[in-house]
N, C-alpha and C positions, 0 to 999 in steps of 0.2 A: 300755796294757799295761805291766807292770813290765819291768825289763831286767836281764840278767846283766851285771855290771860286771867281775867277776874270776872266773877259773876256773883251777884247776890239777887236771889229771887224777888221779883217785884220792885227792884230798886235800880240796879245798874249793871252794866257789863263793859269791860274794857277789852278792846281788840287791837292787837298789833298787826298793822298792815304790811304787805310785802314790800312796799316802797319805803319802809322805815318809819312812817308816821304812826301815831297812836290815836285812837278815838275812844270816846266814852259815850255809850248809849245810856242816857239817864231818864228814868221815868219819875216825873215829879207829880205834884198834886194837880196841876193844870194841864200839863202836856208832856210829850216825850221829845227829847232833843238829842242830837248828836253833836258832840264837841270835839274839836281837834285839841289834843293835849300837847303841851310844850314841856319846858324844863320842869323837873320834879313832878311830872304828870299833872300840872296845873292846866285847867281849861283856858285855851287861848281865844278860840272863836267858835261860834255856832256854825256848824256845817249844814244842818237841816233841822227843821221843826216839823214833826209829823202832823198831818191834817187831823183835826179833832174827829171828823166823821169816820175816817179810816180807823182811828183808835177805838171809837165807839163800836164800829162794826166788828172789829177784831175781838173786843171784849165780849160782845154779844155772842160771837161764834164759839168762844171757849167756855162761856157761861160759867157754870159751877164745877167744871172739871178741874179739880185742884192739882192734877198731874201736869197741867199745861200752864205756862207762864208767858205773858206777852213779851217780857224782856228776853227770855230764852229763845222764843220763836223768832223774833226779829234779829237777835244776835246770830243765830244759826244761818239766817239769810245773808246778813251783812258780811259774814266771814268769807263769803264767796268773792267779795271785791278785794282788789289788791292795791287800790290807791284812793285818794280823797275824791277824785273826779268820778271814779267808778262807784263810790259810796253814794254820792249825790244822785247819780243816774239810777242806781238801784233803788234808792228810797222813792224817787218819783215814779218809777215803774211799778213798785209794790203798791203804792197808793192807788194807781190806776187799774191794776190787774185784779179783776173780780174773781178769777180762778184761784188766786192765791188764798183767798178766804175760804173757798170751797175745799181746798186740799187739807185744811187744818182739821 
């Protein structure tokens, strides 16, 4: 299983994948993106940009519960993937899966 190496609440999380790649889950002002990291952990390319409606629904679901964080919730799901292809597939399935939001 991949591992979360860095996490900052409400901002970002870095995940080392089983295949040796590193990704950064970054929560910005306008959207949330996943970057593939390269040399010196510099972002090389965007792997996925989360749908704004999905992020809105997720934010509404956790509402004012300060013990929950969007970055941590998604990082805990993404750590299940072992490669960049699996990350992309997992992101697309999370956005379509309505039961994911119900489980939170």
